[in-house]
GUGUZA-633226 format. One record per residue (C-alpha): residue in three letters; x, y, z; residue number from 1. Coordinates in Angstrom, 3 decimals, always signed. Layout:
BEGIN
<rec code="ALA" px="X" py="Y" pz="Z" pos="NUM"/>
...
END
This chain:
BEGIN
<rec code="MET" px="+132.886" py="+86.014" pz="+100.449" pos="1"/>
<rec code="HIS" px="+133.165" py="+83.576" pz="+103.575" pos="2"/>
<rec code="ILE" px="+132.587" py="+85.387" pz="+106.987" pos="3"/>
<rec code="LEU" px="+132.986" py="+83.772" pz="+110.395" pos="4"/>
<rec code="ILE" px="+131.818" py="+85.351" pz="+113.486" pos="5"/>
<rec code="THR" px="+132.951" py="+83.897" pz="+116.986" pos="6"/>
<rec code="GLY" px="+130.810" py="+84.873" pz="+119.765" pos="7"/>
<rec code="ALA" px="+128.090" py="+84.882" pz="+117.250" pos="8"/>
<rec code="ALA" px="+125.319" py="+83.811" pz="+120.156" pos="9"/>
<rec code="GLY" px="+126.078" py="+86.938" pz="+122.178" pos="10"/>
<rec code="MET" px="+124.179" py="+90.344" pz="+121.851" pos="11"/>
<rec code="ILE" px="+126.506" py="+92.131" pz="+119.610" pos="12"/>
<rec code="GLY" px="+127.073" py="+88.792" pz="+117.696" pos="13"/>
<rec code="ARG" px="+123.344" py="+88.538" pz="+116.904" pos="14"/>
<rec code="LYS" px="+123.112" py="+91.965" pz="+115.899" pos="15"/>
<rec code="LEU" px="+125.832" py="+91.590" pz="+113.264" pos="16"/>
<rec code="THR" px="+124.556" py="+88.470" pz="+112.030" pos="17"/>
<rec code="GLN" px="+121.331" py="+90.267" pz="+111.290" pos="18"/>
<rec code="ALA" px="+122.700" py="+93.243" pz="+109.729" pos="19"/>
<rec code="LEU" px="+124.759" py="+90.915" pz="+107.254" pos="20"/>
<rec code="LEU" px="+121.588" py="+89.010" pz="+106.663" pos="21"/>
<rec code="LYS" px="+120.031" py="+92.212" pz="+105.463" pos="22"/>
<rec code="GLU" px="+122.358" py="+93.490" pz="+103.493" pos="23"/>
<rec code="GLY" px="+123.594" py="+90.474" pz="+101.862" pos="24"/>
<rec code="ARG" px="+127.070" py="+91.997" pz="+100.970" pos="25"/>
<rec code="LEU" px="+130.102" py="+93.598" pz="+102.910" pos="26"/>
<rec code="GLY" px="+132.247" py="+96.309" pz="+101.410" pos="27"/>
<rec code="GLY" px="+130.526" py="+95.809" pz="+98.072" pos="28"/>
<rec code="ASN" px="+131.418" py="+91.968" pz="+97.790" pos="29"/>
<rec code="ALA" px="+128.519" py="+89.429" pz="+97.912" pos="30"/>
<rec code="ILE" px="+128.373" py="+87.105" pz="+101.149" pos="31"/>
<rec code="SER" px="+128.187" py="+83.408" pz="+100.008" pos="32"/>
<rec code="ARG" px="+128.698" py="+81.937" pz="+103.471" pos="33"/>
<rec code="LEU" px="+128.366" py="+82.768" pz="+107.042" pos="34"/>
<rec code="THR" px="+129.807" py="+80.854" pz="+109.625" pos="35"/>
<rec code="LEU" px="+128.509" py="+81.445" pz="+113.153" pos="36"/>
<rec code="HIS" px="+130.289" py="+80.037" pz="+116.194" pos="37"/>
<rec code="ASP" px="+129.911" py="+80.103" pz="+120.008" pos="38"/>
<rec code="VAL" px="+130.380" py="+77.896" pz="+122.900" pos="39"/>
<rec code="ILE" px="+126.642" py="+77.218" pz="+122.550" pos="40"/>
<rec code="MET" px="+124.966" py="+76.874" pz="+119.072" pos="41"/>
<rec code="PRO" px="+124.130" py="+80.058" pz="+117.666" pos="42"/>
<rec code="ASP" px="+120.603" py="+80.255" pz="+115.870" pos="43"/>
<rec code="THR" px="+120.553" py="+80.123" pz="+112.390" pos="44"/>
<rec code="ALA" px="+118.226" py="+81.871" pz="+110.200" pos="45"/>
<rec code="PRO" px="+115.783" py="+80.230" pz="+107.936" pos="46"/>
<rec code="ASN" px="+115.771" py="+81.554" pz="+104.072" pos="47"/>
<rec code="ALA" px="+119.031" py="+83.206" pz="+104.314" pos="48"/>
<rec code="PRO" px="+120.028" py="+84.696" pz="+100.908" pos="49"/>
<rec code="PHE" px="+123.334" py="+82.720" pz="+101.508" pos="50"/>
<rec code="GLN" px="+124.739" py="+79.504" pz="+103.133" pos="51"/>
<rec code="ILE" px="+124.737" py="+79.790" pz="+107.037" pos="52"/>
<rec code="VAL" px="+126.686" py="+77.127" pz="+109.101" pos="53"/>
<rec code="SER" px="+126.334" py="+77.125" pz="+112.951" pos="54"/>
<rec code="ILE" px="+128.799" py="+75.625" pz="+115.101" pos="55"/>
<rec code="GLY" px="+129.030" py="+75.016" pz="+118.977" pos="56"/>
<rec code="SER" px="+132.536" py="+74.376" pz="+120.378" pos="57"/>
<rec code="ASP" px="+135.208" py="+76.090" pz="+122.835" pos="58"/>
<rec code="LEU" px="+137.620" py="+78.020" pz="+121.143" pos="59"/>
<rec code="SER" px="+140.197" py="+77.412" pz="+124.062" pos="60"/>
<rec code="ALA" px="+140.780" py="+73.850" pz="+122.440" pos="61"/>
<rec code="ARG" px="+143.238" py="+74.001" pz="+119.648" pos="62"/>
<rec code="TYR" px="+141.432" py="+71.186" pz="+117.563" pos="63"/>
<rec code="GLU" px="+138.145" py="+72.849" pz="+117.546" pos="64"/>
<rec code="VAL" px="+139.783" py="+75.866" pz="+116.183" pos="65"/>
<rec code="ARG" px="+141.302" py="+74.007" pz="+113.262" pos="66"/>
<rec code="ALA" px="+138.128" py="+72.320" pz="+112.409" pos="67"/>
<rec code="LEU" px="+136.339" py="+75.861" pz="+112.593" pos="68"/>
<rec code="LEU" px="+138.939" py="+77.475" pz="+109.917" pos="69"/>
<rec code="ARG" px="+139.446" py="+74.464" pz="+107.611" pos="70"/>
<rec code="VAL" px="+137.165" py="+76.389" pz="+105.094" pos="71"/>
<rec code="LYS" px="+139.635" py="+79.650" pz="+105.194" pos="72"/>
<rec code="PRO" px="+136.925" py="+82.517" pz="+105.974" pos="73"/>
<rec code="ASP" px="+137.821" py="+85.698" pz="+104.081" pos="74"/>
<rec code="ILE" px="+136.827" py="+87.915" pz="+107.248" pos="75"/>
<rec code="ILE" px="+136.964" py="+87.020" pz="+110.793" pos="76"/>
<rec code="PHE" px="+134.818" py="+88.808" pz="+113.327" pos="77"/>
<rec code="HIS" px="+136.317" py="+87.601" pz="+116.716" pos="78"/>
<rec code="LEU" px="+133.730" py="+88.599" pz="+119.569" pos="79"/>
<rec code="ALA" px="+133.941" py="+85.598" pz="+121.474" pos="80"/>
<rec code="ALA" px="+135.061" py="+86.389" pz="+125.398" pos="81"/>
<rec code="VAL" px="+134.410" py="+86.112" pz="+128.880" pos="82"/>
<rec code="VAL" px="+132.912" py="+89.256" pz="+130.251" pos="83"/>
<rec code="SER" px="+134.314" py="+91.735" pz="+132.830" pos="84"/>
<rec code="GLY" px="+132.710" py="+90.546" pz="+135.944" pos="85"/>
<rec code="GLU" px="+132.963" py="+86.906" pz="+135.127" pos="86"/>
<rec code="ALA" px="+136.534" py="+87.087" pz="+134.073" pos="87"/>
<rec code="GLU" px="+137.433" py="+88.830" pz="+137.434" pos="88"/>
<rec code="ASP" px="+135.588" py="+86.193" pz="+139.358" pos="89"/>
<rec code="ASP" px="+136.857" py="+83.382" pz="+137.586" pos="90"/>
<rec code="PHE" px="+140.594" py="+83.830" pz="+136.720" pos="91"/>
<rec code="ASP" px="+141.122" py="+80.778" pz="+135.077" pos="92"/>
<rec code="LYS" px="+138.142" py="+80.775" pz="+132.886" pos="93"/>
<rec code="GLY" px="+138.903" py="+84.544" pz="+131.813" pos="94"/>
<rec code="TYR" px="+142.576" py="+83.597" pz="+130.728" pos="95"/>
<rec code="ARG" px="+141.604" py="+80.320" pz="+129.026" pos="96"/>
<rec code="VAL" px="+138.855" py="+82.058" pz="+127.024" pos="97"/>
<rec code="ASN" px="+139.858" py="+85.516" pz="+126.403" pos="98"/>
<rec code="LEU" px="+143.833" py="+85.007" pz="+126.075" pos="99"/>
<rec code="THR" px="+144.240" py="+81.173" pz="+124.973" pos="100"/>
<rec code="GLY" px="+141.005" py="+81.066" pz="+122.983" pos="101"/>
<rec code="THR" px="+142.262" py="+83.979" pz="+121.061" pos="102"/>
<rec code="TRP" px="+146.073" py="+82.903" pz="+120.757" pos="103"/>
<rec code="HIS" px="+144.703" py="+79.625" pz="+119.286" pos="104"/>
<rec code="LEU" px="+142.440" py="+81.365" pz="+116.621" pos="105"/>
<rec code="PHE" px="+145.607" py="+83.528" pz="+115.692" pos="106"/>
<rec code="GLU" px="+147.922" py="+80.545" pz="+115.731" pos="107"/>
<rec code="GLU" px="+145.353" py="+78.501" pz="+113.469" pos="108"/>
<rec code="VAL" px="+145.223" py="+81.376" pz="+111.001" pos="109"/>
<rec code="ARG" px="+148.965" py="+81.631" pz="+110.881" pos="110"/>
<rec code="THR" px="+149.270" py="+77.732" pz="+110.324" pos="111"/>
<rec code="ILE" px="+147.119" py="+78.085" pz="+107.156" pos="112"/>
<rec code="GLN" px="+148.885" py="+81.006" pz="+105.947" pos="113"/>
<rec code="LYS" px="+152.186" py="+79.127" pz="+106.157" pos="114"/>
<rec code="GLN" px="+150.588" py="+76.429" pz="+104.214" pos="115"/>
<rec code="THR" px="+148.727" py="+78.701" pz="+101.678" pos="116"/>
<rec code="ALA" px="+150.555" py="+81.842" pz="+101.248" pos="117"/>
<rec code="ALA" px="+147.835" py="+83.728" pz="+99.611" pos="118"/>
<rec code="TYR" px="+145.616" py="+83.452" pz="+102.352" pos="119"/>
<rec code="ARG" px="+145.522" py="+86.420" pz="+104.633" pos="120"/>
<rec code="PRO" px="+142.160" py="+87.298" pz="+106.052" pos="121"/>
<rec code="ARG" px="+140.834" py="+90.393" pz="+107.398" pos="122"/>
<rec code="LEU" px="+140.689" py="+89.700" pz="+111.189" pos="123"/>
<rec code="VAL" px="+138.274" py="+92.157" pz="+113.296" pos="124"/>
<rec code="PHE" px="+139.057" py="+91.851" pz="+117.308" pos="125"/>
<rec code="ALA" px="+136.688" py="+93.201" pz="+119.574" pos="126"/>
<rec code="SER" px="+138.830" py="+94.650" pz="+122.513" pos="127"/>
<rec code="SER" px="+137.830" py="+96.939" pz="+125.334" pos="128"/>
<rec code="THR" px="+138.289" py="+100.224" pz="+126.835" pos="129"/>
<rec code="GLY" px="+139.191" py="+98.068" pz="+129.824" pos="130"/>
<rec code="VAL" px="+142.852" py="+97.874" pz="+128.463" pos="131"/>
<rec code="PHE" px="+143.219" py="+101.307" pz="+130.191" pos="132"/>
<rec code="GLY" px="+143.827" py="+102.005" pz="+133.691" pos="133"/>
<rec code="GLY" px="+143.942" py="+105.280" pz="+136.007" pos="134"/>
<rec code="PRO" px="+144.908" py="+107.499" pz="+136.614" pos="135"/>
<rec code="TYR" px="+143.358" py="+109.138" pz="+133.724" pos="136"/>
<rec code="THR" px="+143.553" py="+112.352" pz="+132.071" pos="137"/>
<rec code="GLU" px="+140.291" py="+114.402" pz="+131.481" pos="138"/>
<rec code="ARG" px="+140.021" py="+112.789" pz="+128.246" pos="139"/>
<rec code="ILE" px="+142.133" py="+109.663" pz="+127.125" pos="140"/>
<rec code="GLU" px="+144.015" py="+110.570" pz="+123.896" pos="141"/>
<rec code="ASP" px="+144.940" py="+107.945" pz="+121.353" pos="142"/>
<rec code="ASP" px="+148.457" py="+107.816" pz="+122.670" pos="143"/>
<rec code="PHE" px="+147.500" py="+107.004" pz="+126.258" pos="144"/>
<rec code="ILE" px="+149.387" py="+104.236" pz="+127.773" pos="145"/>
<rec code="SER" px="+147.385" py="+100.720" pz="+128.174" pos="146"/>
<rec code="ALA" px="+148.101" py="+99.704" pz="+131.597" pos="147"/>
<rec code="PRO" px="+144.815" py="+97.684" pz="+132.556" pos="148"/>
<rec code="LEU" px="+143.614" py="+97.305" pz="+136.356" pos="149"/>
<rec code="THR" px="+141.535" py="+94.326" pz="+135.817" pos="150"/>
<rec code="SER" px="+142.245" py="+90.729" pz="+134.451" pos="151"/>
<rec code="TYR" px="+139.456" py="+91.385" pz="+131.591" pos="152"/>
<rec code="GLY" px="+141.477" py="+94.245" pz="+130.645" pos="153"/>
<rec code="THR" px="+144.710" py="+92.519" pz="+130.912" pos="154"/>
<rec code="GLN" px="+143.596" py="+89.526" pz="+128.818" pos="155"/>
<rec code="LYS" px="+142.325" py="+92.025" pz="+126.051" pos="156"/>
<rec code="ALA" px="+145.470" py="+94.141" pz="+126.214" pos="157"/>
<rec code="MET" px="+147.601" py="+91.204" pz="+125.677" pos="158"/>
<rec code="ALA" px="+145.360" py="+90.083" pz="+122.855" pos="159"/>
<rec code="GLU" px="+145.887" py="+93.454" pz="+121.039" pos="160"/>
<rec code="LEU" px="+149.520" py="+93.050" pz="+121.156" pos="161"/>
<rec code="LEU" px="+149.218" py="+89.739" pz="+119.538" pos="162"/>
<rec code="LEU" px="+147.032" py="+91.197" pz="+116.920" pos="163"/>
<rec code="SER" px="+149.816" py="+93.573" pz="+116.104" pos="164"/>
<rec code="ASP" px="+152.549" py="+91.358" pz="+116.155" pos="165"/>
<rec code="TYR" px="+150.648" py="+88.849" pz="+113.719" pos="166"/>
<rec code="THR" px="+149.767" py="+91.510" pz="+111.482" pos="167"/>
<rec code="ARG" px="+153.132" py="+92.843" pz="+111.262" pos="168"/>
<rec code="LYS" px="+154.600" py="+89.453" pz="+110.245" pos="169"/>
<rec code="GLY" px="+151.890" py="+89.087" pz="+107.712" pos="170"/>
<rec code="PHE" px="+150.026" py="+86.362" pz="+109.131" pos="171"/>
<rec code="PHE" px="+146.470" py="+87.980" pz="+108.698" pos="172"/>
<rec code="ASP" px="+145.248" py="+91.643" pz="+108.440" pos="173"/>
<rec code="GLY" px="+144.021" py="+92.488" pz="+111.846" pos="174"/>
<rec code="ILE" px="+142.015" py="+95.377" pz="+112.874" pos="175"/>
<rec code="GLY" px="+141.363" py="+95.782" pz="+116.710" pos="176"/>
<rec code="ILE" px="+138.409" py="+98.032" pz="+117.884" pos="177"/>
<rec code="ARG" px="+138.348" py="+99.183" pz="+121.645" pos="178"/>
<rec code="ILE" px="+134.276" py="+99.116" pz="+121.785" pos="179"/>
<rec code="PRO" px="+132.796" py="+101.316" pz="+124.511" pos="180"/>
<rec code="THR" px="+130.282" py="+99.740" pz="+126.982" pos="181"/>
<rec code="ILE" px="+127.173" py="+99.018" pz="+124.907" pos="182"/>
<rec code="CYS" px="+124.077" py="+100.672" pz="+126.130" pos="183"/>
<rec code="VAL" px="+121.318" py="+99.955" pz="+125.953" pos="184"/>
<rec code="ARG" px="+121.711" py="+96.269" pz="+125.849" pos="185"/>
<rec code="PRO" px="+118.674" py="+94.126" pz="+124.996" pos="186"/>
<rec code="GLY" px="+117.653" py="+90.946" pz="+126.791" pos="187"/>
<rec code="LYS" px="+118.665" py="+89.816" pz="+130.025" pos="188"/>
<rec code="PRO" px="+121.566" py="+90.912" pz="+132.000" pos="189"/>
<rec code="ASN" px="+124.851" py="+89.319" pz="+131.499" pos="190"/>
<rec code="LYS" px="+127.627" py="+88.895" pz="+134.266" pos="191"/>
<rec code="ALA" px="+129.352" py="+92.065" pz="+132.854" pos="192"/>
<rec code="ALA" px="+130.119" py="+94.602" pz="+135.792" pos="193"/>
<rec code="SER" px="+128.751" py="+97.278" pz="+133.554" pos="194"/>
<rec code="GLY" px="+125.445" py="+95.611" pz="+133.004" pos="195"/>
<rec code="PHE" px="+123.609" py="+98.064" pz="+135.489" pos="196"/>
<rec code="PHE" px="+124.195" py="+101.003" pz="+132.739" pos="197"/>
<rec code="SER" px="+121.676" py="+99.287" pz="+130.601" pos="198"/>
<rec code="SER" px="+119.147" py="+98.189" pz="+133.071" pos="199"/>
<rec code="ILE" px="+118.527" py="+101.521" pz="+134.520" pos="200"/>
<rec code="ILE" px="+117.373" py="+102.421" pz="+131.214" pos="201"/>
<rec code="ARG" px="+115.996" py="+98.913" pz="+129.791" pos="202"/>
<rec code="GLU" px="+113.965" py="+97.811" pz="+132.722" pos="203"/>
<rec code="PRO" px="+111.818" py="+100.929" pz="+133.442" pos="204"/>
<rec code="LEU" px="+110.904" py="+101.165" pz="+129.827" pos="205"/>
<rec code="VAL" px="+109.169" py="+98.058" pz="+130.076" pos="206"/>
<rec code="GLY" px="+107.701" py="+98.581" pz="+133.667" pos="207"/>
<rec code="LEU" px="+110.331" py="+96.926" pz="+135.806" pos="208"/>
<rec code="GLU" px="+112.413" py="+98.089" pz="+138.551" pos="209"/>
<rec code="ALA" px="+116.090" py="+98.739" pz="+138.105" pos="210"/>
<rec code="VAL" px="+118.830" py="+98.630" pz="+140.736" pos="211"/>
<rec code="LEU" px="+121.569" py="+101.016" pz="+140.517" pos="212"/>
<rec code="PRO" px="+124.531" py="+100.048" pz="+142.395" pos="213"/>
<rec code="VAL" px="+126.730" py="+103.007" pz="+142.123" pos="214"/>
<rec code="SER" px="+126.621" py="+106.739" pz="+142.768" pos="215"/>
<rec code="GLU" px="+124.878" py="+109.055" pz="+140.110" pos="216"/>
<rec code="ASP" px="+128.086" py="+110.929" pz="+139.624" pos="217"/>
<rec code="VAL" px="+129.853" py="+108.032" pz="+138.117" pos="218"/>
<rec code="ARG" px="+130.852" py="+109.133" pz="+134.564" pos="219"/>
<rec code="HIS" px="+131.391" py="+106.283" pz="+131.658" pos="220"/>
<rec code="TRP" px="+131.474" py="+105.888" pz="+127.809" pos="221"/>
<rec code="HIS" px="+128.795" py="+104.441" pz="+125.977" pos="222"/>
<rec code="ALA" px="+127.705" py="+103.383" pz="+122.427" pos="223"/>
<rec code="SER" px="+124.480" py="+101.747" pz="+121.125" pos="224"/>
<rec code="PRO" px="+124.291" py="+98.215" pz="+119.848" pos="225"/>
<rec code="ARG" px="+123.764" py="+99.945" pz="+116.264" pos="226"/>
<rec code="SER" px="+126.952" py="+101.609" pz="+116.662" pos="227"/>
<rec code="ALA" px="+128.534" py="+98.479" pz="+117.589" pos="228"/>
<rec code="VAL" px="+127.711" py="+96.850" pz="+114.474" pos="229"/>
<rec code="GLY" px="+128.662" py="+99.806" pz="+112.664" pos="230"/>
<rec code="PHE" px="+132.204" py="+99.605" pz="+114.079" pos="231"/>
<rec code="LEU" px="+132.522" py="+96.028" pz="+113.257" pos="232"/>
<rec code="THR" px="+131.433" py="+96.220" pz="+109.801" pos="233"/>
<rec code="HIS" px="+133.659" py="+99.631" pz="+108.931" pos="234"/>
<rec code="ALA" px="+136.599" py="+97.665" pz="+110.536" pos="235"/>
<rec code="ALA" px="+136.041" py="+94.731" pz="+108.232" pos="236"/>
<rec code="THR" px="+136.125" py="+96.985" pz="+105.022" pos="237"/>
<rec code="ILE" px="+138.685" py="+99.749" pz="+105.989" pos="238"/>
<rec code="ASP" px="+142.230" py="+100.436" pz="+104.336" pos="239"/>
<rec code="GLY" px="+144.639" py="+98.567" pz="+106.567" pos="240"/>
<rec code="ASP" px="+147.339" py="+100.731" pz="+105.131" pos="241"/>
<rec code="ALA" px="+145.489" py="+103.898" pz="+106.416" pos="242"/>
<rec code="VAL" px="+145.365" py="+102.298" pz="+109.832" pos="243"/>
<rec code="GLY" px="+149.189" py="+102.019" pz="+110.079" pos="244"/>
<rec code="SER" px="+151.068" py="+99.993" pz="+112.660" pos="245"/>
<rec code="ARG" px="+149.129" py="+100.696" pz="+115.606" pos="246"/>
<rec code="ARG" px="+146.078" py="+98.243" pz="+114.581" pos="247"/>
<rec code="THR" px="+144.010" py="+98.931" pz="+117.555" pos="248"/>
<rec code="LEU" px="+141.697" py="+102.097" pz="+117.723" pos="249"/>
<rec code="SER" px="+139.618" py="+103.248" pz="+120.401" pos="250"/>
<rec code="MET" px="+136.085" py="+103.779" pz="+119.084" pos="251"/>
<rec code="PRO" px="+134.066" py="+106.905" pz="+119.595" pos="252"/>
<rec code="GLY" px="+131.099" py="+107.348" pz="+121.990" pos="253"/>
<rec code="VAL" px="+129.368" py="+109.348" pz="+124.383" pos="254"/>
<rec code="SER" px="+130.745" py="+110.206" pz="+127.836" pos="255"/>
<rec code="CYS" px="+128.015" py="+110.804" pz="+130.516" pos="256"/>
<rec code="THR" px="+127.246" py="+110.452" pz="+134.128" pos="257"/>
<rec code="VAL" px="+124.745" py="+108.122" pz="+135.572" pos="258"/>
<rec code="ALA" px="+122.620" py="+111.278" pz="+136.606" pos="259"/>
<rec code="GLU" px="+122.807" py="+112.305" pz="+133.047" pos="260"/>
<rec code="GLN" px="+121.737" py="+109.145" pz="+131.632" pos="261"/>
<rec code="ILE" px="+118.775" py="+109.206" pz="+134.181" pos="262"/>
<rec code="GLU" px="+117.968" py="+112.724" pz="+132.862" pos="263"/>
<rec code="ALA" px="+118.070" py="+111.669" pz="+129.509" pos="264"/>
<rec code="LEU" px="+115.379" py="+108.995" pz="+130.467" pos="265"/>
<rec code="ARG" px="+113.264" py="+111.377" pz="+132.047" pos="266"/>
<rec code="ARG" px="+113.246" py="+113.675" pz="+128.844" pos="267"/>
<rec code="VAL" px="+112.664" py="+110.815" pz="+126.624" pos="268"/>
<rec code="ALA" px="+110.339" py="+108.790" pz="+128.431" pos="269"/>
<rec code="GLY" px="+108.913" py="+110.677" pz="+131.389" pos="270"/>
<rec code="ALA" px="+109.330" py="+111.040" pz="+135.127" pos="271"/>
<rec code="ASP" px="+107.347" py="+107.729" pz="+135.835" pos="272"/>
<rec code="MET" px="+110.203" py="+105.896" pz="+134.284" pos="273"/>
<rec code="VAL" px="+112.828" py="+107.471" pz="+136.479" pos="274"/>
<rec code="ARG" px="+110.750" py="+106.219" pz="+139.775" pos="275"/>
<rec code="ARG" px="+111.505" py="+102.584" pz="+138.964" pos="276"/>
<rec code="ILE" px="+115.268" py="+102.861" pz="+139.524" pos="277"/>
<rec code="ARG" px="+116.109" py="+101.955" pz="+143.104" pos="278"/>
<rec code="HIS" px="+119.483" py="+103.110" pz="+144.483" pos="279"/>
<rec code="ALA" px="+121.040" py="+100.194" pz="+146.262" pos="280"/>
<rec code="SER" px="+125.030" py="+100.521" pz="+146.667" pos="281"/>
<rec code="ASP" px="+127.125" py="+97.602" pz="+146.020" pos="282"/>
<rec code="GLU" px="+130.863" py="+98.089" pz="+147.040" pos="283"/>
<rec code="LYS" px="+132.456" py="+95.500" pz="+144.874" pos="284"/>
<rec code="ILE" px="+130.770" py="+97.075" pz="+141.485" pos="285"/>
<rec code="SER" px="+131.670" py="+100.495" pz="+142.678" pos="286"/>
<rec code="ARG" px="+135.333" py="+99.699" pz="+143.018" pos="287"/>
<rec code="MET" px="+135.470" py="+98.080" pz="+139.649" pos="288"/>
<rec code="VAL" px="+133.873" py="+100.997" pz="+138.171" pos="289"/>
<rec code="ALA" px="+136.108" py="+103.580" pz="+139.691" pos="290"/>
<rec code="GLY" px="+139.007" py="+102.069" pz="+137.877" pos="291"/>
<rec code="TRP" px="+137.427" py="+102.422" pz="+134.367" pos="292"/>
<rec code="PRO" px="+138.168" py="+105.244" pz="+131.798" pos="293"/>
<rec code="ARG" px="+135.410" py="+108.045" pz="+131.604" pos="294"/>
<rec code="ASN" px="+135.882" py="+109.823" pz="+128.428" pos="295"/>
<rec code="PHE" px="+137.944" py="+109.604" pz="+125.146" pos="296"/>
<rec code="ASN" px="+138.976" py="+111.747" pz="+122.197" pos="297"/>
<rec code="ALA" px="+138.708" py="+108.961" pz="+119.475" pos="298"/>
<rec code="LYS" px="+140.422" py="+110.994" pz="+116.768" pos="299"/>
<rec code="ARG" px="+142.247" py="+108.213" pz="+115.061" pos="300"/>
<rec code="ALA" px="+138.965" py="+106.373" pz="+114.480" pos="301"/>
<rec code="THR" px="+136.786" py="+109.168" pz="+113.779" pos="302"/>
<rec code="ASP" px="+139.321" py="+110.452" pz="+111.073" pos="303"/>
<rec code="LEU" px="+138.976" py="+106.762" pz="+109.687" pos="304"/>
<rec code="GLY" px="+135.232" py="+107.130" pz="+109.301" pos="305"/>
<rec code="PHE" px="+133.754" py="+105.484" pz="+112.648" pos="306"/>
<rec code="LYS" px="+130.845" py="+106.978" pz="+113.872" pos="307"/>
<rec code="ALA" px="+128.696" py="+106.801" pz="+117.054" pos="308"/>
<rec code="GLU" px="+125.930" py="+108.534" pz="+118.894" pos="309"/>
<rec code="THR" px="+126.511" py="+112.000" pz="+120.163" pos="310"/>
<rec code="ASN" px="+124.416" py="+112.156" pz="+123.197" pos="311"/>
<rec code="PHE" px="+122.716" py="+109.666" pz="+125.529" pos="312"/>
<rec code="GLU" px="+119.159" py="+110.676" pz="+124.458" pos="313"/>
<rec code="GLU" px="+120.211" py="+109.414" pz="+120.881" pos="314"/>
<rec code="ILE" px="+121.042" py="+106.083" pz="+122.626" pos="315"/>
<rec code="ILE" px="+117.888" py="+105.757" pz="+124.467" pos="316"/>
<rec code="ARG" px="+116.045" py="+106.372" pz="+121.006" pos="317"/>
<rec code="VAL" px="+117.847" py="+103.569" pz="+119.288" pos="318"/>
<rec code="HIS" px="+117.027" py="+101.161" pz="+121.817" pos="319"/>
<rec code="ILE" px="+113.214" py="+102.161" pz="+121.792" pos="320"/>
<rec code="GLU" px="+113.426" py="+102.215" pz="+117.965" pos="321"/>
<rec code="ASP" px="+115.414" py="+98.808" pz="+117.543" pos="322"/>
<rec code="GLU" px="+113.829" py="+96.771" pz="+120.691" pos="323"/>
<rec code="LEU" px="+110.474" py="+98.544" pz="+121.704" pos="324"/>
<rec code="SER" px="+108.869" py="+99.186" pz="+118.419" pos="325"/>
<rec code="ASP" px="+105.687" py="+97.566" pz="+119.794" pos="326"/>
<rec code="ALA" px="+105.300" py="+100.823" pz="+121.799" pos="327"/>
<rec code="ARG" px="+105.696" py="+99.209" pz="+125.055" pos="328"/>
<rec code="ALA" px="+107.360" py="+102.588" pz="+125.997" pos="329"/>
<rec code="THR" px="+105.760" py="+105.779" pz="+125.729" pos="330"/>
<rec code="VAL" px="+108.136" py="+108.631" pz="+124.037" pos="331"/>
<rec code="ALA" px="+107.914" py="+112.093" pz="+125.135" pos="332"/>
END
């Protein structure tokens, strides 16, 4: 089995790569080749149990996509994207990467499929809860209308429609997953407007100050990086007929307020950690967050076997277990 990961240099892409290297298989099939792609060259693993090829190029250039797909991967994880805050600040870049790059990828698969009728890969597309816009119900159900209020959400919603149409026409077998805000993200902050949800946990746990730019009563929808990898691998192996014609699913997660996040941090790691959070209101971020969904009833996904944490303490403990095993954090 040959697997392609776009956006492989990103946090989720790296975590997915590590999981595939560890297992060596996906859906009961041995992995023979793993192609890692990003705009910067992804790292490769020495002594991997199968062939790994790392490619750095721009998906918005059609000829680069053509070269990338020449080897006809069996499964494509399409994670490459410009994140929410950057897509809002740089309109042209957001559409060039998130829409044009995605369309080029889909079109190149279609071109190959027309030439080789037997080629129909499973394509897993990482979408976002940003495809929804208010006013919201208390919990967003699976039939809630997609009406985004940001450029990033609009780009993801357009890609979801393309995914469904290309699947309907038989060009590939697409599954879209709307991933909750991933928390706690390891490493350095990116340009996502949601980054503070992670930083108010991550930085205190290693002795650093974190800045909270929104009110503590802000409620949001979260899952851990570990769950994100589970969503992707399950989407790659699930029965497409069971998914039906609506090819994108809202993933399960944890709905909580910032205050509940902070209280979970106190319970897990102590009051000293909480004192490292400094409140500094940011009006731009507050406005963006106010337009984001807060809670979901992800029944379709859970019925199909997708799983996530059930409370925010679990999310913190996953971060400590996966990222802080050297005991830099004291766990109560």
